C-alpha positions as CSV (number, residue, x, y, z in Angstrom):
1,M,-18.9,28.6,-11.0
2,T,-19.6,25.1,-9.6
3,A,-17.2,22.4,-8.9
4,T,-18.0,20.4,-11.8
5,Q,-18.1,23.4,-14.1
6,R,-14.5,24.4,-13.1
7,I,-12.9,20.9,-13.5
8,A,-14.4,20.7,-16.7
9,V,-12.1,23.5,-17.8
10,G,-8.5,22.4,-17.2
11,V,-8.6,18.6,-17.2
12,V,-8.0,15.9,-20.0
13,V,-10.4,12.9,-19.5
14,A,-8.6,9.5,-19.8
15,V,-10.4,6.4,-19.9
16,A,-7.7,3.4,-19.2
17,C,-4.7,2.9,-17.4
18,A,-1.9,0.8,-18.9
19,A,0.3,0.0,-15.9
20,P,-0.5,-3.1,-13.9
21,L,-0.9,-1.5,-10.8
22,A,-1.9,1.7,-12.0
23,G,-5.7,3.2,-11.1
24,C,-7.2,6.1,-12.8
25,A,-9.0,9.1,-12.2
26,T,-11.1,11.2,-15.0
27,G,-9.7,14.1,-16.2
28,S,-11.8,16.4,-15.4
29,N,-6.4,3.2,20.4
30,G,-8.5,4.2,22.8
31,S,-6.6,7.4,23.2
32,K,-7.9,11.0,22.8
33,E,-8.0,12.6,19.0
34,G,-5.8,15.6,20.4
35,Q,-3.5,15.1,17.7
36,S,-2.8,13.8,13.9
37,G,-2.4,10.3,13.2
38,P,-2.0,7.0,15.3
39,Q,-2.1,7.5,19.1
40,N,-0.9,5.4,21.9
41,G,-2.7,1.8,21.8
42,A,-1.2,-1.8,21.6
43,P,-1.9,-4.5,18.8
44,A,-4.5,-7.0,19.9
45,P,-3.5,-10.0,21.8
46,Q,-2.7,-13.0,20.0
47,S,-5.1,-14.8,21.9
48,V,-8.3,-13.1,20.5
49,V,-7.4,-14.1,16.8
50,R,-10.3,-16.1,15.0
51,L,-9.5,-17.5,11.6
52,I,-12.5,-16.6,8.9
53,G,-12.9,-19.0,6.3
54,D,-10.1,-20.6,4.8
55,G,-7.9,-18.2,7.1
56,S,-6.9,-15.4,4.9
57,T,-8.6,-13.2,7.3
58,A,-9.0,-13.1,10.9
59,Y,-10.5,-11.5,13.5
60,T,-8.0,-9.9,15.9
61,G,-10.1,-7.4,17.7
62,A,-10.3,-3.7,17.9
63,Q,-7.8,-2.0,15.4
64,P,-4.7,-0.5,17.1
65,H,-3.8,3.0,16.9
66,L,-7.4,4.2,16.1
67,P,-8.5,7.4,17.8
68,R,-11.5,7.7,19.2
69,A,-13.8,10.4,17.9
70,E,-14.8,13.1,20.2
71,K,-17.7,15.7,19.5
72,L,-16.8,19.2,19.5
73,E,-17.6,21.2,22.7
74,P,-19.7,24.2,22.1
75,G,-17.7,27.0,20.5
76,Q,-14.7,24.6,19.9
77,K,-12.7,25.2,16.6
78,P,-12.8,22.1,14.6
79,P,-9.4,20.6,13.8
80,Q,-8.1,20.6,10.3
81,F,-8.4,17.1,8.9
82,V,-6.4,15.9,5.8
83,V,-6.7,12.5,4.0
84,F,-4.1,11.0,1.8
85,S,-5.7,8.1,-0.1
86,W,-4.2,5.8,-2.6
87,D,-5.9,4.2,-5.5
88,G,-5.3,0.3,-6.4
89,S,-2.9,0.0,-3.6
90,G,-0.6,-2.6,-4.0
91,E,3.2,-3.4,-3.6
92,D,5.2,-4.2,-6.5
93,S,8.7,-3.3,-7.7
94,Q,8.6,0.3,-7.0
95,K,7.9,-0.3,-3.1
96,L,5.8,2.7,-2.7
97,F,3.3,1.1,-0.4
98,S,6.1,0.5,1.9
99,H,7.5,3.9,1.4
100,F,4.1,5.6,2.1
101,R,3.6,3.6,5.3
102,K,7.1,4.9,6.4
103,V,6.2,8.5,5.5
104,A,2.8,8.1,7.5
105,K,4.5,6.8,10.6
106,E,7.3,9.5,10.2
107,N,4.5,12.1,10.2
108,K,1.9,10.9,12.8
109,A,-0.3,10.4,10.0
110,N,-2.9,7.5,8.8
111,M,-4.1,7.0,5.3
112,T,-6.7,5.2,3.5
113,F,-5.3,2.4,0.9
114,F,-7.9,1.3,-1.7
115,L,-6.7,-2.3,-2.6
116,S,-7.6,-3.7,-6.1
117,G,-9.1,-7.1,-5.6
118,V,-7.5,-8.7,-8.6
119,Y,-4.0,-7.5,-6.8
120,M,-4.8,-10.6,-4.5
121,L,-5.5,-12.9,-7.6
122,P,-3.1,-14.8,-9.4
123,E,-2.9,-14.5,-13.2
124,E,-3.8,-18.3,-13.7
125,K,-6.7,-17.8,-11.6
126,R,-8.0,-15.1,-13.5
127,D,-11.0,-16.8,-14.9
128,L,-12.4,-16.7,-11.2
129,Y,-13.2,-13.0,-11.9
130,R,-16.5,-12.6,-13.6
131,P,-16.6,-8.7,-14.4
132,P,-19.9,-7.1,-15.0
133,Q,-20.6,-6.7,-19.0
134,H,-17.0,-8.4,-19.8
135,S,-16.0,-12.0,-20.3
136,P,-14.8,-13.8,-17.3
137,G,-10.9,-13.3,-16.7
138,R,-10.7,-9.9,-18.2
139,S,-9.1,-6.6,-16.4
140,D,-7.7,-3.7,-17.7
141,I,-5.1,-3.6,-14.9
142,G,-4.4,-7.1,-15.1
143,F,-3.9,-9.5,-12.1
144,N,-1.0,-10.6,-10.2
145,D,1.9,-12.9,-9.4
146,P,2.8,-15.0,-6.4
147,Q,5.4,-12.6,-5.1
148,G,3.6,-9.4,-6.0
149,I,0.4,-11.1,-3.8
150,A,3.0,-12.0,-1.0
151,D,4.3,-8.5,-0.6
152,T,1.0,-7.1,-1.0
153,V,-0.5,-8.9,1.7
154,K,2.5,-7.9,3.8
155,Q,1.7,-4.2,3.4
156,V,-1.8,-4.5,3.9
157,R,-1.1,-6.4,7.0
158,M,1.3,-4.0,8.6
159,A,-1.0,-1.0,7.1
160,W,-3.6,-2.2,9.2
161,L,-1.9,-2.7,12.4
162,E,-0.4,1.1,12.1
163,G,-4.0,2.4,12.0
164,N,-4.4,3.0,8.4
165,E,-7.6,1.8,6.5
166,I,-7.9,-0.7,3.8
167,G,-10.9,0.4,1.6
168,T,-11.5,-1.1,-1.9
169,H,-10.9,0.3,-5.7
170,F,-12.7,-2.6,-6.9
171,N,-11.2,-5.2,-9.5
172,G,-11.1,-4.7,-13.3
173,H,-11.0,-1.0,-13.4
174,F,-13.2,-0.6,-16.6
175,C,-13.5,3.0,-17.7
176,G,-15.4,4.9,-20.5
177,P,-18.1,3.3,-23.0
178,D,-18.4,-0.4,-23.9
179,G,-19.0,-1.9,-20.2
180,G,-17.0,0.8,-18.1
181,V,-18.4,1.1,-14.6
182,G,-20.1,4.2,-15.8
183,E,-22.7,1.8,-17.4
184,W,-23.2,-0.7,-14.6
185,S,-26.4,-1.2,-13.1
186,V,-27.0,-1.5,-9.1
187,D,-27.0,-5.2,-9.3
188,E,-23.6,-5.3,-11.3
189,W,-22.0,-2.9,-8.4
190,K,-22.8,-5.4,-6.0
191,S,-21.5,-8.2,-7.8
192,E,-18.2,-6.2,-8.2
193,I,-18.1,-5.2,-4.6
194,D,-18.8,-9.0,-3.7
195,Q,-15.9,-10.2,-5.6
196,A,-13.5,-7.3,-4.4
197,K,-14.3,-8.6,-1.1
198,Q,-14.0,-12.3,-2.0
199,F,-10.3,-12.2,-3.7
200,V,-9.4,-10.6,-0.3
201,K,-10.9,-13.1,1.7
202,S,-9.4,-16.1,-0.3
203,W,-6.0,-15.3,-1.3
204,K,-4.6,-18.2,0.5
205,T,-6.7,-20.8,-1.4
206,T,-6.1,-19.1,-4.8
207,T,-2.2,-18.8,-4.5
208,G,-1.7,-22.0,-2.3
209,M,0.1,-20.2,0.2
210,T,-1.8,-21.9,3.4
211,K,0.8,-21.3,5.8
212,S,1.0,-17.7,5.7
213,A,-0.3,-15.2,8.3
214,P,-3.5,-13.9,7.8
215,L,-4.8,-10.8,7.2
216,P,-5.6,-9.3,10.7
217,F,-9.1,-7.8,10.1
218,D,-12.5,-9.2,8.9
219,Y,-12.5,-7.7,5.6
220,D,-16.6,-7.5,5.8
221,K,-16.5,-5.2,8.4
222,E,-13.3,-3.2,7.7
223,L,-14.6,-2.5,4.3
224,I,-16.7,0.6,4.5
225,G,-15.8,3.0,1.6
226,A,-14.4,3.3,-1.7
227,R,-13.5,5.4,-5.2
228,T,-15.0,4.3,-8.1
229,P,-12.4,3.6,-11.1
230,C,-12.4,7.3,-13.2
231,L,-14.7,8.4,-10.9
232,E,-17.1,6.8,-13.1
233,G,-20.5,5.1,-12.2
234,Q,-20.9,6.7,-8.8
235,K,-24.8,7.1,-8.7
236,N,-25.5,3.5,-9.0
237,F,-22.5,2.5,-6.9
238,M,-23.9,4.6,-4.2
239,K,-26.9,3.0,-4.3
240,A,-25.4,-0.5,-4.0
241,A,-22.9,0.5,-1.3
242,S,-25.7,2.4,0.9
243,Q,-27.6,-1.3,1.0
244,M,-24.3,-3.2,1.4
245,G,-23.2,-1.3,4.7
246,F,-20.8,1.2,3.3
247,R,-20.7,4.5,5.0
248,Y,-18.8,6.9,2.8
249,D,-17.7,7.5,-1.1
250,S,-14.8,9.3,-2.4
251,S,-15.8,9.2,-6.0
252,G,-17.0,12.6,-6.7
253,V,-15.6,16.3,-7.2
254,N,-16.2,18.7,-4.4
255,D,-15.3,22.2,-3.3
256,Q,-13.4,22.6,-0.3
257,V,-16.3,22.8,1.9
258,W,-17.7,20.8,4.8
259,P,-18.9,17.4,3.7
260,K,-22.6,16.1,3.7
261,K,-24.4,12.9,3.2
262,K,-25.7,11.5,-0.2
263,Q,-27.7,8.4,-0.5
264,G,-27.0,7.8,3.2
265,L,-23.2,7.8,2.6
266,W,-20.7,10.5,3.7
267,D,-19.8,12.5,0.3
268,L,-16.0,12.5,0.9
269,S,-14.8,13.2,-2.5
270,M,-11.8,14.8,-3.9
271,Q,-11.7,18.5,-4.1
272,L,-10.7,21.5,-6.5
273,V,-7.4,23.4,-5.2
274,P,-5.4,26.4,-6.8
275,F,-3.4,25.4,-9.8
276,P,-0.3,27.4,-9.7
277,G,-0.1,29.7,-12.8
278,H,-3.5,28.9,-14.3
279,T,-6.9,30.5,-13.6
280,Y,-8.6,27.4,-13.2
281,E,-8.6,25.0,-10.3
282,Q,-7.2,21.4,-10.2
283,L,-8.3,18.2,-8.6
284,T,-6.5,17.0,-5.6
285,M,-4.9,13.8,-7.5
286,D,-1.6,13.3,-8.8
287,Y,-3.1,11.6,-12.2
288,N,-5.0,15.0,-12.9
289,F,-2.2,17.3,-12.6
290,M,-0.1,14.6,-15.0
291,V,-2.7,15.1,-17.6
292,N,-2.5,18.7,-17.3
293,Q,0.8,18.9,-17.6
294,S,2.0,16.1,-19.9
295,G,-1.1,15.0,-21.6
296,T,-1.5,11.5,-22.2
297,Q,2.2,10.9,-21.9
298,T,3.2,9.4,-18.4
299,Q,6.7,10.0,-19.2
300,G,7.1,13.7,-20.6
301,D,9.7,16.2,-20.9
302,P,12.3,15.4,-18.3
303,D,13.2,18.9,-18.3
304,M,10.0,19.9,-16.4
305,Y,9.6,17.1,-13.9
306,A,10.8,19.1,-11.0
307,S,8.8,22.1,-11.9
308,W,5.8,20.0,-12.6
309,G,6.1,18.2,-9.0
310,D,6.6,21.6,-7.5
311,Q,3.3,22.7,-9.1
312,M,1.3,19.8,-7.8
313,R,2.6,20.3,-4.0
314,D,2.2,24.1,-4.0
315,G,-1.2,23.7,-5.4
316,L,-2.0,21.1,-2.7
317,V,-0.3,23.1,0.1
318,K,-2.2,26.3,-0.9
319,G,-5.4,24.3,-1.0
320,F,-4.4,23.2,2.7
321,Y,-4.0,26.8,3.8
322,R,-6.8,28.1,2.1
323,A,-9.0,25.6,4.6
324,Y,-6.2,25.7,7.7
325,D,-7.0,29.6,7.8
326,G,-10.5,29.5,6.7
327,N,-13.3,27.2,7.1
328,R,-11.4,24.1,8.3
329,A,-13.0,21.8,5.6
330,P,-11.2,18.5,5.7
331,L,-8.7,18.4,2.7
332,I,-9.2,15.1,0.5
333,I,-6.5,14.2,-1.6
334,G,-6.4,11.0,-4.0
335,N,-3.0,9.5,-5.4
336,H,-1.8,6.2,-7.2
337,F,1.3,4.5,-6.6
338,E,2.9,5.5,-9.6
339,S,6.3,7.0,-11.2
340,W,4.6,9.2,-13.8
341,N,6.8,11.7,-14.9
342,G,9.9,10.3,-13.2
343,G,8.0,9.9,-10.0
344,T,7.8,14.0,-9.5
345,Y,4.3,13.5,-8.0
346,M,5.6,10.8,-5.5
347,R,8.3,13.3,-4.3
348,A,5.6,16.3,-4.1
349,L,3.5,13.9,-1.8
350,D,6.3,13.1,0.6
351,E,6.7,17.1,1.0
352,V,3.1,17.8,1.1
353,V,2.6,15.4,4.1
354,K,5.7,16.5,5.7
355,E,4.6,20.3,5.5
356,V,1.2,19.8,6.8
357,C,0.8,16.9,9.0
358,N,2.6,18.3,11.9
359,K,1.2,21.8,12.0
360,P,-0.9,22.3,15.4
361,E,-4.4,21.3,15.3
362,V,-4.0,19.4,12.1
363,R,-4.9,15.6,11.9
364,C,-3.8,13.7,9.1
365,V,-6.5,10.6,9.1
366,S,-8.2,7.9,7.5
367,F,-11.6,8.2,5.7
368,H,-12.8,5.8,8.4
369,Q,-11.2,8.0,11.0
370,L,-13.0,11.1,9.5
371,A,-16.4,9.3,9.3
372,D,-16.0,8.5,12.7
373,W,-15.5,11.9,13.6
374,L,-18.3,13.3,11.6
375,D,-20.7,10.6,12.9
376,A,-19.8,11.8,16.3
377,Q,-20.9,15.7,16.0
378,D,-24.0,17.3,16.7
379,P,-25.8,17.6,13.3
380,Q,-26.6,21.2,14.2
381,T,-23.0,21.8,14.4
382,L,-22.2,20.3,11.2
383,K,-24.9,22.1,9.7
384,K,-23.3,25.4,10.5
385,L,-20.0,24.5,9.5
386,R,-21.4,23.9,6.0
387,T,-22.6,27.5,5.9
388,L,-18.9,28.5,5.4
389,E,-17.7,29.0,1.8
390,V,-14.5,28.1,0.4
391,G,-11.7,29.5,2.7
392,E,-14.3,31.6,4.5
393,A,-13.4,31.8,8.5
394,P,-16.2,32.6,10.7
395,R,-16.6,36.4,10.5
396,K,-17.2,36.7,14.2
397,G,-15.2,33.9,15.5
398,W,-15.5,30.1,15.7
399,A,-17.1,30.5,19.3
400,S,-19.7,32.7,17.7
401,L,-20.4,30.4,15.1
402,L,-20.3,26.9,17.0
403,S,-21.9,28.1,20.3
404,G,-24.8,30.1,19.0
405,R,-23.9,33.4,20.9
406,P,-21.6,36.1,20.4
407,A,-17.8,35.7,21.6
408,P,-17.1,37.6,24.7
409,A,-15.4,41.2,24.1
410,P,-11.9,41.1,25.1
411,K,-11.2,43.1,28.4
412,G,-9.8,46.5,28.2
413,V,-11.9,47.7,25.4
414,P,-15.2,49.3,25.1
415,G,-18.0,46.6,25.6
416,A,-16.0,44.3,27.9
417,P,-17.8,43.3,31.0
418,A,-16.7,45.2,34.1
419,A,-14.1,43.2,36.0
420,K,-15.5,41.5,39.6
421,Q,-14.1,43.4,42.5
């Protein structure tokens, strides 16, 4: 059964989000990269700061704590990559952005934060947003207030300086029929992308916070990937994104196998993992676990909160070990800064990060870092890795698979080479 077929079995489709900082998914430093997450490195010196545009963003040099991607040696076992990513990232009263920044630092991890552009646009300036197929100033996730923007800017700035990635979740989060992103043309996607960039590049002007510190990156260069609202509209989005210099997309549904490129972009979509207590598999996203547990109620039966969170945690951990002990395919996980079902999924994610990111040969990285590593590999090596099925370790060992020759027999057994005298 294919990934798409399996997800259809167990997931309810949701077409909108109600919470202001809620995204949705469809139901269905120059140091070596020998460890997970941030490595040694120093922030860029202030002398290289160059303001961009109105000073909302600035060029400050290379991103600190960004490991250098290294090519696998012949026969070398690949590391186990894990990507934790967050749709519609913004800091609100729940303070989950700041919380997971701390969790990442404590566990030597980097993450990807998909920022929604409208979270950088104040409510009174909402008409600046011209969403495709909708009237100006329309957004299904609302806009923001000055304090929310200031708090979000602070978190985005610190996240980037710690080595995390700032992607985009676009703007109005329109799903389903009647103008949803699944109906947008390539040109409409280009408009949405341009606007998402512009709201980040002009937050000082739109808020009047002209004396605030800039975001320390050039967003035109920083922005290399995204996840579409409700995982809809991927086909035309990828066409637009490939023309606009993006390097990856995370808007689809995959099995736990090594990624390949589609339309020139790395397909780093979320994956299907075991769903404890069920015969079908589940998408690696908090929202999808929720709809399969409490349906459309974001706050279901309180007596079930703990077990629902445990179910998500255990499913993600099972998926991790299936890859870690098997084909070593990167594990891609998507989440939202939400307190659905009493915050049980946020607690589960805390536990998953602590469980997996401190294991030997594991690297909890951003999509940016994963794309860099994939680009650094020999295409033939990646082709061999893609021959491995879900959970399948090389039958004759990693040295045999990735060196093109059989692994040497152990000494002291029949067939071992004679010892040199």
